[in-house]
C-alpha positions in Angstrom: 4.8 13.9 -26.1 1.1 13.8 -26.7 -0.1 10.9 -29.1 -1.1 13.9 -31.5 2.5 15.2 -31.5 4.2 12.2 -33.1 5.4 12.2 -36.6 3.5 10.0 -39.2 4.5 6.5 -39.3 6.1 6.7 -35.7 5.1 4.1 -33.2 3.7 4.5 -29.8 6.8 3.3 -27.7 4.1 0.8 -25.8 3.6 -0.9 -29.2 5.5 -3.8 -30.6 5.5 -5.0 -34.2 5.4 -8.5 -34.6 6.2 -9.9 -38.3 5.4 -13.4 -39.2 7.7 -15.1 -41.6 6.3 -18.0 -43.3 8.8 -20.7 -44.4 9.3 -21.3 -48.1 7.7 -24.7 -48.7 9.6 -26.5 -51.4 7.8 -28.7 -53.8 8.6 -32.2 -53.5 10.8 -33.8 -56.5 8.5 -35.8 -58.9 9.5 -39.1 -60.3 8.2 -40.8 -63.6 7.3 -44.3 -63.2 8.1 -46.4 -66.6 7.4 -50.0 -67.8 10.0 -51.3 -69.9 9.2 -53.9 -72.8 10.3 -57.6 -73.0 9.5 -60.2 -75.1 7.4 -62.6 -72.7 4.9 -60.5 -70.6 1.7 -60.9 -72.3 0.2 -57.6 -73.5 -3.2 -58.5 -71.4 -1.2 -58.6 -68.2 0.6 -55.4 -68.6 -2.9 -53.8 -69.5 -3.8 -55.3 -66.0 -1.0 -53.9 -64.0 -2.0 -50.6 -65.5 -5.6 -50.6 -64.4 -4.9 -52.2 -61.2 -1.8 -50.2 -59.9 -2.2 -47.1 -61.7 -5.9 -46.5 -62.2 -6.0 -46.6 -65.7 -9.2 -47.2 -67.7 -9.1 -50.0 -70.1 -8.5 -47.7 -73.3 -5.5 -45.7 -71.9 -4.0 -48.9 -70.1 -4.0 -50.5 -73.8 -2.6 -47.2 -75.2 0.3 -47.3 -72.6 1.1 -50.9 -73.1 1.0 -50.5 -77.0 3.5 -47.6 -76.6 5.9 -49.8 -74.3 5.7 -52.4 -76.9 6.6 -50.4 -79.8 8.8 -48.0 -78.1 10.4 -50.1 -75.3 9.4 -47.9 -72.7 6.1 -46.2 -71.4 5.2 -43.9 -68.8 2.7 -45.0 -66.3 2.5 -41.9 -64.3 4.3 -39.0 -62.2 4.8 -39.1 -58.6 6.4 -37.9 -55.6 9.5 -40.3 -54.5 7.4 -42.5 -52.0 4.3 -43.1 -54.0 6.8 -44.2 -57.1 8.8 -46.3 -55.1 5.9 -48.1 -53.8 4.1 -48.4 -57.2 7.3 -50.1 -58.5 7.6 -52.4 -55.7 4.0 -53.2 -55.9 4.5 -53.9 -59.9 7.7 -55.5 -59.5 6.2 -58.0 -56.9 2.8 -58.8 -58.9 5.0 -59.7 -61.9 7.1 -62.1 -60.0 4.4 -63.8 -58.6 2.9 -64.2 -61.8 6.3 -65.3 -63.3 6.8 -62.5 -65.8 9.8 -60.7 -66.3 8.3 -57.2 -66.7 10.5 -54.4 -65.3 9.2 -51.2 -63.9 11.6 -48.4 -62.9 11.6 -44.8 -61.7 13.4 -41.8 -62.9 13.7 -38.3 -61.7 11.7 -36.0 -63.7 
């Protein structure tokens, strides 16, 4: 059969078609990092924690701290599991080193 005699869309017998399949990448689960209010940790210490571990500016850190103070809980940020876990550990260790009972937790978003 000549090249021109093939039907439209028909492949040359020597041609191989390779299709690439891309694996579907699943977005990682995200976790909210939360600070819990207590009656002993100084407000200024909480602001410092927010600035140091969550890269918040003074104004935003103060706003979050006041939210924690008035509502009992406040969100510091949303991160992948590993980052959230690290931040919770860093905050808890830092609070203990300074003898404050501040609690930091994470929850699945």
